[in-house]
Backbone as JSON, one array per atom type, in Angstrom:
{
  "sequence": "MVRGSSDREVALHQICLFQFRVLNLRGHEDGDVGVRIIDALTAPRRRAIDSAVMWVFPALFLFIWRLLWRIAGIPAAGRALVDALGSSNPNTQAIARIFLVKAGRDSAPYLEESLRRRENLPMVLSLLGDIGDKHVEPELHRFALDRDPRIASAARHALRVLEVQR",
  "N": [[-21.31, -32.71, 110.6], [-18.17, -31.71, 109.32], [-15.1, -31.97, 111.06], [-13.22, -29.1, 111.99], [-14.52, -27.26, 110.56], [-15.51, -23.96, 109.72], [-17.08, -21.41, 111.78], [-18.95, -20.06, 110.31], [-19.54, -21.86, 108.21], [-20.69, -23.93, 109.71], [-22.95, -22.62, 110.72], [-24.29, -22.05, 108.3], [-24.77, -24.64, 107.46], [-26.5, -25.5, 109.49], [-28.68, -23.78, 109.09], [-29.46, -24.56, 106.52], [-30.14, -27.24, 106.99], [-32.34, -26.85, 108.65], [-34.07, -25.52, 106.85], [-34.49, -27.54, 104.97], [-35.8, -29.39, 106.57], [-38.14, -28.02, 107.06], [-39.15, -28.08, 104.51], [-39.95, -30.68, 104.38], [-37.98, -32.59, 103.86], [-36.74, -34.36, 105.48], [-34.76, -36.98, 106.97], [-32.69, -37.51, 105.31], [-29.25, -38.23, 104.74], [-26.62, -36.22, 106.12], [-24.66, -35.54, 104.21], [-26.07, -35.99, 101.87], [-28.02, -34.03, 102.07], [-26.39, -31.81, 101.87], [-25.52, -32.06, 99.21], [-27.95, -31.75, 97.92], [-28.5, -29.12, 98.64], [-26.43, -27.72, 97.36], [-27.11, -28.38, 94.73], [-29.59, -27.08, 94.58], [-28.8, -24.44, 94.88], [-27.17, -24.03, 92.67], [-28.73, -24.61, 90.48], [-30.18, -22.54, 88.95], [-28.02, -21.31, 87.59], [-26.99, -23.48, 86.14], [-29.17, -23.98, 84.47], [-29.13, -21.65, 82.93], [-26.68, -21.95, 81.65], [-27.15, -24.34, 80.25], [-29.18, -23.43, 78.56], [-27.78, -21.53, 77.04], [-25.92, -23.17, 75.78], [-27.64, -24.63, 74.23], [-28.27, -22.94, 72.09], [-25.94, -21.69, 71.29], [-24.01, -23.54, 70.28], [-25.38, -24.65, 67.98], [-25.5, -22.23, 66.55], [-22.8, -21.73, 66.06], [-22.28, -23.85, 64.31], [-23.87, -23.0, 62.19], [-22.45, -20.74, 61.31], [-20.13, -22.01, 60.45], [-21.19, -23.63, 58.4], [-22.03, -21.62, 56.7], [-19.59, -20.46, 55.95], [-18.41, -22.68, 54.65], [-20.18, -22.96, 52.53], [-20.28, -20.42, 51.2], [-17.58, -19.7, 50.8], [-16.04, -22.04, 50.26], [-17.72, -23.23, 48.49], [-19.39, -25.45, 48.85], [-22.2, -27.25, 48.23], [-23.86, -28.76, 49.98], [-23.63, -27.52, 52.42], [-25.04, -25.16, 52.04], [-27.6, -26.24, 51.78], [-27.85, -27.19, 54.37], [-28.11, -24.83, 55.8], [-30.63, -24.01, 54.92], [-32.13, -26.13, 55.92], [-31.85, -25.57, 58.6], [-33.76, -23.67, 59.04], [-35.96, -24.98, 59.91], [-35.51, -25.47, 62.54], [-36.15, -25.95, 66.05], [-35.33, -23.97, 67.63], [-35.57, -20.57, 67.95], [-33.47, -18.71, 67.71], [-31.56, -20.02, 66.15], [-33.04, -20.3, 63.79], [-33.33, -17.6, 63.08], [-30.68, -16.76, 62.61], [-29.96, -18.44, 60.48], [-31.79, -17.53, 58.58], [-30.92, -14.88, 58.22], [-28.37, -15.33, 57.09], [-29.13, -16.58, 54.69], [-30.67, -14.61, 53.39], [-28.74, -12.61, 53.13], [-27.09, -13.88, 51.32], [-28.58, -13.71, 49.09], [-29.69, -14.13, 45.76], [-28.18, -16.41, 45.38], [-28.99, -18.22, 47.25], [-31.43, -19.03, 46.35], [-31.82, -21.49, 44.74], [-31.64, -23.51, 46.71], [-33.7, -22.8, 48.43], [-35.88, -23.05, 46.69], [-35.8, -25.78, 46.25], [-36.47, -26.69, 48.79], [-39.0, -25.67, 48.83], [-40.3, -27.23, 46.88], [-40.22, -29.65, 48.22], [-41.93, -29.07, 50.21], [-41.1, -28.15, 52.75], [-40.7, -26.37, 55.72], [-42.39, -24.28, 54.92], [-43.76, -21.64, 55.45], [-41.59, -19.99, 56.24], [-39.75, -20.35, 54.13], [-41.21, -19.39, 51.91], [-41.52, -16.71, 52.62], [-38.82, -15.94, 52.64], [-38.14, -16.28, 49.94], [-39.56, -14.2, 48.81], [-38.27, -12.08, 50.1], [-35.67, -12.18, 49.02], [-36.19, -11.53, 46.47], [-36.88, -13.26, 44.34], [-38.17, -13.55, 41.42], [-38.99, -15.47, 39.54], [-40.34, -17.47, 40.82], [-42.82, -16.63, 41.21], [-45.33, -17.61, 40.07], [-45.65, -19.99, 41.56], [-45.86, -18.9, 44.08], [-48.32, -17.62, 43.91], [-49.95, -19.87, 43.76], [-49.48, -21.02, 46.29], [-50.57, -19.01, 47.82], [-53.21, -19.6, 47.93], [-53.42, -21.72, 49.59], [-54.61, -24.14, 52.01], [-53.68, -24.02, 54.61], [-53.49, -21.4, 56.84], [-51.15, -20.07, 57.66], [-49.28, -20.64, 55.68], [-50.55, -19.59, 53.42], [-50.68, -16.89, 54.16], [-47.93, -16.26, 54.36], [-47.18, -16.61, 51.69], [-48.73, -14.62, 50.43], [-47.56, -12.4, 51.62], [-44.96, -12.6, 50.57], [-45.54, -12.16, 47.87], [-46.44, -9.49, 47.98], [-44.06, -8.25, 48.75], [-42.48, -8.78, 46.5], [-43.9, -7.24, 44.65], [-43.39, -4.64, 45.59], [-40.68, -4.5, 45.14], [-40.48, -4.25, 42.41]],
  "CA": [[-20.45, -31.67, 110.08], [-16.77, -32.1, 109.3], [-14.26, -31.24, 112.04], [-12.4, -28.04, 111.42], [-15.36, -26.34, 109.79], [-15.59, -22.64, 110.32], [-18.37, -21.09, 112.4], [-19.87, -19.66, 109.22], [-19.98, -23.09, 107.54], [-21.58, -24.64, 110.63], [-24.2, -21.88, 110.74], [-24.95, -22.28, 107.01], [-25.23, -26.02, 107.47], [-27.66, -25.56, 110.38], [-29.79, -23.1, 108.41], [-29.91, -25.4, 105.41], [-30.83, -28.4, 107.57], [-33.65, -26.38, 109.1], [-34.9, -25.26, 105.67], [-34.87, -28.82, 104.39], [-36.81, -29.99, 107.44], [-39.38, -27.3, 106.79], [-39.63, -28.54, 103.2], [-40.23, -32.11, 104.5], [-36.92, -33.39, 103.26], [-36.06, -35.02, 106.58], [-34.39, -38.37, 106.79], [-31.54, -37.65, 104.41], [-27.93, -38.11, 105.36], [-26.11, -34.85, 106.04], [-23.98, -35.36, 102.93], [-27.11, -35.91, 100.85], [-28.62, -32.71, 102.19], [-25.42, -30.86, 101.32], [-25.58, -32.17, 97.75], [-29.21, -31.13, 97.5], [-28.36, -27.67, 98.8], [-25.58, -27.25, 96.26], [-27.92, -28.48, 93.51], [-30.61, -26.03, 94.61], [-28.16, -23.13, 94.69], [-26.54, -23.91, 91.35], [-29.68, -24.94, 89.4], [-30.42, -21.45, 87.99], [-26.83, -21.12, 86.76], [-26.93, -24.6, 85.21], [-30.21, -23.78, 83.44], [-28.65, -20.6, 82.03], [-25.61, -22.53, 80.82], [-27.8, -25.27, 79.32], [-29.89, -22.66, 77.55], [-26.78, -20.94, 76.15], [-25.36, -24.25, 74.98], [-28.66, -25.07, 73.29], [-28.3, -22.15, 70.86], [-24.61, -21.24, 70.88], [-23.38, -24.54, 69.42], [-25.99, -24.62, 66.64], [-25.11, -21.0, 65.87], [-21.44, -21.94, 65.55], [-22.38, -24.7, 63.13], [-24.39, -22.19, 61.09], [-21.34, -19.94, 60.8], [-19.25, -22.92, 59.71], [-21.88, -23.99, 57.16], [-22.01, -20.44, 55.82], [-18.24, -20.37, 55.38], [-18.22, -23.78, 53.7], [-21.01, -22.73, 51.36], [-19.94, -19.2, 50.48], [-16.16, -19.61, 50.44], [-15.57, -23.29, 49.65], [-18.66, -23.62, 47.45], [-19.95, -26.78, 49.11], [-23.66, -27.1, 48.2], [-24.51, -29.38, 51.14], [-23.64, -26.53, 53.5], [-26.18, -24.27, 51.75], [-28.81, -26.99, 52.15], [-27.9, -27.26, 55.83], [-28.66, -23.55, 56.26], [-32.08, -24.04, 54.66], [-32.69, -27.08, 56.88], [-31.86, -24.92, 59.92], [-34.99, -22.89, 59.16], [-36.93, -25.81, 60.61], [-35.07, -25.73, 63.92], [-37.08, -25.56, 67.11], [-34.72, -22.85, 68.32], [-35.77, -19.34, 67.15], [-32.18, -18.06, 67.41], [-30.98, -20.74, 65.02], [-33.82, -19.92, 62.62], [-33.04, -16.2, 62.72], [-29.33, -16.69, 62.04], [-30.02, -19.08, 59.15], [-32.54, -16.61, 57.72], [-30.03, -13.75, 57.9], [-27.35, -15.79, 56.14], [-29.74, -16.86, 53.39], [-31.05, -13.33, 52.77], [-27.5, -11.94, 52.72], [-26.57, -14.57, 50.13], [-29.41, -13.26, 47.97], [-30.14, -15.1, 44.75], [-27.41, -17.65, 45.49], [-29.72, -19.16, 48.1], [-32.71, -19.37, 45.71], [-31.99, -22.9, 44.39], [-31.87, -24.31, 47.92], [-35.03, -22.47, 48.91], [-36.84, -23.65, 45.76], [-35.79, -27.21, 46.53], [-37.25, -26.85, 50.01], [-40.38, -25.37, 48.44], [-40.81, -28.43, 46.21], [-40.4, -30.71, 49.23], [-42.91, -28.52, 51.17], [-40.46, -28.09, 54.06], [-40.58, -25.03, 56.32], [-43.01, -23.43, 53.9], [-43.93, -20.2, 55.72], [-40.29, -19.31, 56.27], [-39.16, -20.4, 52.79], [-41.97, -18.48, 51.05], [-41.14, -15.36, 53.01], [-37.44, -15.69, 52.19], [-38.13, -16.12, 48.47], [-39.98, -12.82, 48.55], [-37.24, -11.16, 50.59], [-34.51, -12.12, 48.13], [-36.64, -11.01, 45.19], [-36.86, -14.32, 43.32], [-39.41, -13.33, 40.66], [-39.43, -16.59, 38.7], [-41.19, -18.38, 41.59], [-44.09, -15.92, 41.43], [-46.51, -18.47, 39.85], [-45.8, -20.9, 42.7], [-46.32, -18.1, 45.22], [-49.77, -17.46, 43.73], [-50.57, -21.15, 44.11], [-49.42, -21.17, 47.74], [-51.43, -17.99, 48.44], [-54.54, -20.21, 48.05], [-53.26, -22.93, 50.4], [-55.56, -24.29, 53.12], [-53.02, -23.61, 55.85], [-53.46, -19.93, 56.84], [-49.77, -19.56, 57.79], [-48.65, -20.76, 54.37], [-51.2, -18.6, 52.54], [-50.25, -15.55, 54.58], [-46.52, -16.08, 53.97], [-47.12, -16.47, 50.23], [-49.23, -13.28, 50.1], [-46.52, -11.45, 52.04], [-43.88, -12.67, 49.57], [-46.04, -11.49, 46.64], [-46.42, -8.05, 48.23], [-42.64, -7.82, 48.73], [-42.06, -8.78, 45.1], [-44.53, -6.07, 44.0], [-42.68, -3.45, 46.03], [-39.35, -4.51, 44.55], [-40.52, -3.95, 40.96]],
  "C": [[-19.0, -32.12, 110.22], [-16.0, -31.29, 110.33], [-13.41, -30.21, 111.32], [-13.2, -27.08, 110.56], [-15.42, -25.0, 110.51], [-16.97, -22.43, 110.92], [-19.4, -20.74, 111.33], [-20.41, -20.9, 108.5], [-20.95, -23.87, 108.41], [-22.94, -23.95, 110.66], [-24.98, -22.1, 109.45], [-25.53, -23.68, 106.95], [-26.5, -26.15, 108.33], [-28.89, -24.92, 109.74], [-30.35, -23.96, 107.29], [-30.65, -26.63, 105.91], [-32.24, -28.01, 108.02], [-34.58, -26.16, 107.91], [-35.36, -26.56, 105.03], [-35.9, -29.53, 105.26], [-38.15, -29.32, 107.23], [-39.98, -27.78, 105.48], [-39.91, -30.04, 103.17], [-39.21, -32.97, 103.78], [-36.1, -34.09, 104.34], [-35.67, -36.44, 106.2], [-33.23, -38.58, 105.85], [-30.26, -37.56, 105.22], [-27.47, -36.67, 105.21], [-25.43, -34.58, 104.71], [-24.97, -35.2, 101.79], [-27.78, -34.55, 100.86], [-27.69, -31.66, 101.6], [-25.43, -30.86, 99.8], [-26.85, -31.51, 97.23], [-29.15, -29.61, 97.6], [-27.54, -27.1, 97.65], [-26.36, -27.3, 94.95], [-28.95, -27.35, 93.44], [-30.0, -24.66, 94.35], [-27.6, -22.94, 93.29], [-27.51, -24.18, 90.2], [-29.94, -23.78, 88.45], [-29.24, -21.21, 87.05], [-26.72, -22.23, 85.73], [-27.96, -24.45, 84.1], [-29.77, -22.72, 82.44], [-27.57, -21.13, 81.1], [-26.21, -23.48, 79.8], [-28.51, -24.52, 78.21], [-28.92, -22.02, 76.56], [-26.2, -22.0, 75.23], [-26.34, -24.68, 73.9], [-28.71, -24.2, 72.03], [-26.92, -21.71, 70.4], [-23.96, -22.25, 69.94], [-24.05, -24.63, 68.06], [-25.61, -23.36, 65.86], [-23.7, -21.12, 65.3], [-21.45, -22.8, 64.3], [-22.93, -23.91, 61.95], [-23.29, -21.33, 60.48], [-20.39, -20.81, 59.97], [-19.88, -23.31, 58.39], [-21.86, -22.82, 56.18], [-20.65, -20.3, 55.16], [-18.0, -21.45, 54.33], [-19.0, -23.54, 52.41], [-20.51, -21.55, 50.54], [-18.49, -19.17, 50.01], [-15.7, -20.86, 49.71], [-16.51, -23.78, 48.55], [-19.25, -25.01, 47.62], [-21.47, -26.68, 49.19], [-24.37, -27.7, 49.41], [-24.59, -28.41, 52.31], [-24.77, -25.52, 53.3], [-27.5, -24.94, 52.11], [-28.96, -27.07, 53.66], [-28.45, -25.96, 56.42], [-30.18, -23.51, 56.05], [-32.76, -25.0, 55.64], [-32.77, -26.46, 58.28], [-33.08, -24.03, 60.11], [-36.06, -23.66, 59.91], [-36.55, -26.12, 62.05], [-36.14, -25.29, 64.91], [-36.57, -24.34, 67.87], [-34.87, -21.58, 67.46], [-34.48, -18.61, 66.83], [-31.51, -18.69, 66.21], [-31.71, -20.37, 63.74], [-33.45, -18.52, 62.15], [-31.66, -16.08, 62.06], [-29.31, -17.3, 60.64], [-30.72, -18.16, 58.16], [-31.65, -15.43, 57.28], [-28.99, -14.17, 56.87], [-27.92, -16.03, 54.75], [-30.15, -15.58, 52.67], [-29.8, -12.59, 52.31], [-26.89, -12.58, 51.48], [-27.37, -14.21, 48.89], [-29.81, -14.39, 47.04], [-29.34, -16.41, 44.76], [-28.14, -18.69, 46.34], [-31.03, -19.64, 47.46], [-32.83, -20.85, 45.33], [-32.29, -23.8, 45.6], [-33.27, -24.06, 48.49], [-36.11, -23.08, 48.01], [-36.92, -25.16, 45.96], [-36.62, -27.52, 47.78], [-38.73, -26.58, 49.74], [-41.02, -26.58, 47.77], [-41.06, -29.57, 47.19], [-41.43, -30.31, 50.3], [-42.35, -28.54, 52.6], [-40.33, -26.63, 54.49], [-41.22, -23.96, 55.44], [-43.19, -21.96, 54.29], [-42.62, -19.43, 55.66], [-39.67, -19.25, 54.86], [-39.89, -19.43, 51.84], [-41.6, -17.03, 51.35], [-39.74, -15.0, 52.52], [-37.36, -15.49, 50.68], [-38.6, -14.72, 48.08], [-38.9, -11.83, 48.95], [-36.05, -11.06, 49.65], [-34.89, -11.66, 46.72], [-36.6, -12.01, 44.06], [-38.17, -14.29, 42.54], [-39.88, -14.56, 39.87], [-40.21, -17.64, 39.5], [-42.57, -17.75, 41.86], [-45.32, -16.79, 41.14], [-46.74, -19.45, 41.02], [-46.29, -20.14, 43.93], [-47.82, -17.86, 45.13], [-50.52, -18.74, 44.12], [-50.58, -21.34, 45.63], [-50.28, -20.13, 48.47], [-52.85, -18.53, 48.64], [-54.52, -21.47, 48.91], [-54.26, -22.94, 51.56], [-54.98, -23.82, 54.45], [-52.9, -22.08, 55.86], [-52.05, -19.36, 56.98], [-49.06, -19.58, 56.45], [-49.23, -19.72, 53.43], [-50.76, -17.18, 52.88], [-48.8, -15.28, 54.18], [-46.39, -15.88, 52.47], [-47.63, -15.08, 49.81], [-48.22, -12.2, 50.48], [-45.37, -11.43, 51.01], [-44.29, -11.98, 48.28], [-46.04, -9.98, 46.81], [-44.99, -7.51, 48.17], [-42.13, -7.77, 47.31], [-42.65, -7.59, 44.35], [-43.79, -4.79, 44.34], [-41.31, -3.36, 45.37], [-39.34, -4.19, 43.07], [-40.3, -2.53, 40.65]]
}
Protein backbone atom coordinates (compact mmCIF):
# COMPACT_ATOMS: atom_id res chain seq x y z
CA MET A 1 0.00 0.00 0.00
CA VAL A 2 1.19 3.52 -0.72
CA ARG A 3 2.26 5.67 2.23
CA GLY A 4 -0.20 8.37 3.10
CA SER A 5 -3.21 6.27 2.19
CA SER A 6 -6.30 6.91 4.22
CA ASP A 7 -7.68 4.32 6.62
CA ARG A 8 -10.62 3.79 4.27
CA GLU A 9 -8.31 3.08 1.30
CA VAL A 10 -6.25 0.64 3.39
CA ALA A 11 -9.40 -1.16 4.52
CA LEU A 12 -10.73 -1.35 0.94
CA HIS A 13 -7.37 -2.67 -0.22
CA GLN A 14 -7.38 -5.35 2.50
CA ILE A 15 -10.94 -6.41 1.65
CA CYS A 16 -10.13 -6.62 -2.04
CA LEU A 17 -6.96 -8.63 -1.38
CA PHE A 18 -8.98 -11.04 0.73
CA GLN A 19 -11.66 -11.38 -1.97
CA PHE A 20 -9.05 -12.05 -4.62
CA ARG A 21 -7.43 -14.71 -2.43
CA VAL A 22 -10.81 -16.35 -2.00
CA LEU A 23 -11.19 -16.31 -5.80
CA ASN A 24 -7.76 -18.02 -6.14
CA LEU A 25 -6.12 -15.00 -7.65
CA ARG A 26 -3.16 -15.15 -5.28
CA GLY A 27 0.34 -14.45 -6.42
CA HIS A 28 -0.34 -11.16 -8.14
CA GLU A 29 1.53 -8.00 -7.31
CA ASP A 30 -0.50 -5.54 -5.25
CA GLY A 31 -0.61 -3.13 -8.19
CA ASP A 32 -1.89 -5.90 -10.45
CA VAL A 33 -4.62 -6.74 -7.96
CA GLY A 34 -5.59 -3.07 -7.84
CA VAL A 35 -5.88 -2.96 -11.62
CA ARG A 36 -7.99 -6.12 -11.59
CA ILE A 37 -10.23 -4.63 -8.92
CA ILE A 38 -10.74 -1.46 -10.92
CA ASP A 39 -11.45 -3.54 -14.03
CA ALA A 40 -13.97 -5.66 -12.14
CA LEU A 41 -15.72 -2.59 -10.74
CA THR A 42 -15.84 -0.70 -14.02
CA ALA A 43 -16.65 -3.62 -16.36
CA PRO A 44 -20.46 -3.20 -16.22
CA ARG A 45 -20.14 0.51 -17.03
CA ARG A 46 -17.73 -0.22 -19.90
CA ARG A 47 -20.12 -2.84 -21.31
CA ALA A 48 -22.97 -0.30 -21.19
CA ILE A 49 -20.83 2.29 -22.95
CA ASP A 50 -19.69 -0.25 -25.56
CA SER A 51 -23.29 -1.27 -26.17
CA ALA A 52 -24.38 2.36 -26.58
CA VAL A 53 -21.51 3.06 -28.96
CA MET A 54 -22.46 -0.01 -30.99
CA TRP A 55 -25.83 1.48 -31.96
CA VAL A 56 -25.49 5.23 -31.39
CA PHE A 57 -22.82 5.79 -34.03
CA PRO A 58 -24.61 3.75 -36.71
CA ALA A 59 -27.80 5.64 -35.86
CA LEU A 60 -25.99 8.94 -36.37
CA PHE A 61 -24.81 7.74 -39.77
CA LEU A 62 -28.39 6.81 -40.65
CA PHE A 63 -29.54 10.34 -39.84
CA ILE A 64 -26.73 11.75 -41.98
CA TRP A 65 -27.58 9.40 -44.86
CA ARG A 66 -31.23 10.40 -44.60
CA LEU A 67 -30.32 14.09 -44.80
CA LEU A 68 -28.00 13.51 -47.75
CA TRP A 69 -30.66 11.51 -49.56
CA ARG A 70 -33.75 13.58 -48.83
CA ILE A 71 -32.26 17.08 -48.87
CA ALA A 72 -29.19 16.83 -51.10
CA GLY A 73 -30.69 14.16 -53.37
CA ILE A 74 -27.68 11.85 -53.25
CA PRO A 75 -28.88 8.39 -54.37
CA ALA A 76 -26.01 6.50 -52.70
CA ALA A 77 -27.31 7.67 -49.32
CA GLY A 78 -30.73 6.13 -50.08
CA ARG A 79 -29.00 2.86 -50.97
CA ALA A 80 -27.07 3.04 -47.70
CA LEU A 81 -30.37 3.20 -45.80
CA VAL A 82 -31.59 0.08 -47.61
CA ASP A 83 -28.27 -1.64 -46.89
CA ALA A 84 -28.73 -0.80 -43.20
CA LEU A 85 -31.74 -3.13 -43.18
CA GLY A 86 -29.22 -5.98 -43.17
CA SER A 87 -27.45 -4.73 -40.05
CA SER A 88 -26.97 -7.13 -37.17
CA ASN A 89 -28.15 -4.38 -34.84
CA PRO A 90 -31.97 -4.29 -34.48
CA ASN A 91 -31.91 -0.59 -33.54
CA THR A 92 -30.13 0.26 -36.78
CA GLN A 93 -32.63 -1.83 -38.74
CA ALA A 94 -35.59 -0.15 -37.07
CA ILE A 95 -34.31 3.38 -37.72
CA ALA A 96 -33.55 2.58 -41.37
CA ARG A 97 -37.02 1.05 -41.75
CA ILE A 98 -38.68 4.14 -40.27
CA PHE A 99 -36.77 6.46 -42.60
CA LEU A 100 -37.63 4.37 -45.66
CA VAL A 101 -41.34 4.14 -44.80
CA LYS A 102 -41.50 7.88 -44.10
CA ALA A 103 -39.92 8.52 -47.51
CA GLY A 104 -42.76 6.51 -49.05
CA ARG A 105 -42.62 5.88 -52.77
CA ASP A 106 -39.29 7.70 -53.05
CA SER A 107 -37.66 4.67 -51.41
CA ALA A 108 -39.31 2.18 -53.81
CA PRO A 109 -36.53 2.17 -56.45
CA TYR A 110 -33.90 1.33 -53.83
CA LEU A 111 -36.08 -1.37 -52.30
CA GLU A 112 -36.81 -2.87 -55.73
CA GLU A 113 -33.09 -2.91 -56.48
CA SER A 114 -32.51 -4.79 -53.24
CA LEU A 115 -35.36 -7.13 -54.18
CA ARG A 116 -33.68 -7.95 -57.50
CA ARG A 117 -30.40 -8.65 -55.70
CA ARG A 118 -32.31 -10.80 -53.14
CA GLU A 119 -30.84 -8.83 -50.23
CA ASN A 120 -32.66 -8.53 -46.90
CA LEU A 121 -35.73 -10.03 -48.54
CA PRO A 122 -38.11 -10.39 -45.58
CA MET A 123 -37.58 -6.78 -44.54
CA VAL A 124 -37.63 -5.41 -48.11
CA LEU A 125 -40.83 -7.30 -49.00
CA SER A 126 -42.54 -6.03 -45.89
CA LEU A 127 -41.45 -2.46 -46.60
CA LEU A 128 -42.71 -2.61 -50.18
CA GLY A 129 -46.12 -3.54 -48.81
CA ASP A 130 -45.95 -0.84 -46.15
CA ILE A 131 -45.24 1.92 -48.66
CA GLY A 132 -47.99 0.67 -50.96
CA ASP A 133 -45.89 -0.08 -54.05
CA LYS A 134 -48.55 -1.81 -56.16
CA HIS A 135 -46.48 -2.35 -59.30
CA VAL A 136 -44.33 -4.97 -57.51
CA GLU A 137 -47.41 -7.07 -56.75
CA PRO A 138 -46.54 -9.76 -59.36
CA GLU A 139 -43.11 -10.18 -57.76
CA LEU A 140 -44.73 -10.37 -54.33
CA HIS A 141 -46.91 -13.25 -55.57
CA ARG A 142 -43.79 -15.03 -56.81
CA PHE A 143 -42.02 -14.53 -53.47
CA ALA A 144 -45.12 -15.75 -51.60
CA LEU A 145 -44.29 -19.21 -53.01
CA ASP A 146 -40.63 -19.09 -51.97
CA ARG A 147 -39.08 -22.08 -50.16
CA ASP A 148 -37.85 -19.94 -47.29
CA PRO A 149 -40.80 -19.57 -44.87
CA ARG A 150 -39.64 -16.12 -43.69
CA ILE A 151 -39.58 -14.80 -47.25
CA ALA A 152 -42.94 -16.37 -48.12
CA SER A 153 -44.52 -15.01 -44.95
CA ALA A 154 -43.17 -11.50 -45.55
CA ALA A 155 -44.46 -11.55 -49.14
CA ARG A 156 -47.92 -12.71 -48.02
CA HIS A 157 -47.94 -9.98 -45.37
CA ALA A 158 -47.04 -7.38 -48.00
CA LEU A 159 -49.85 -8.64 -50.26
CA ARG A 160 -52.35 -8.39 -47.40
CA VAL A 161 -51.21 -4.82 -46.68
CA LEU A 162 -51.60 -3.90 -50.35
CA GLU A 163 -55.14 -5.38 -50.32
CA VAL A 164 -56.08 -3.27 -47.30
CA GLN A 165 -54.71 -0.13 -48.94
CA ARG A 166 -56.94 -0.51 -52.02
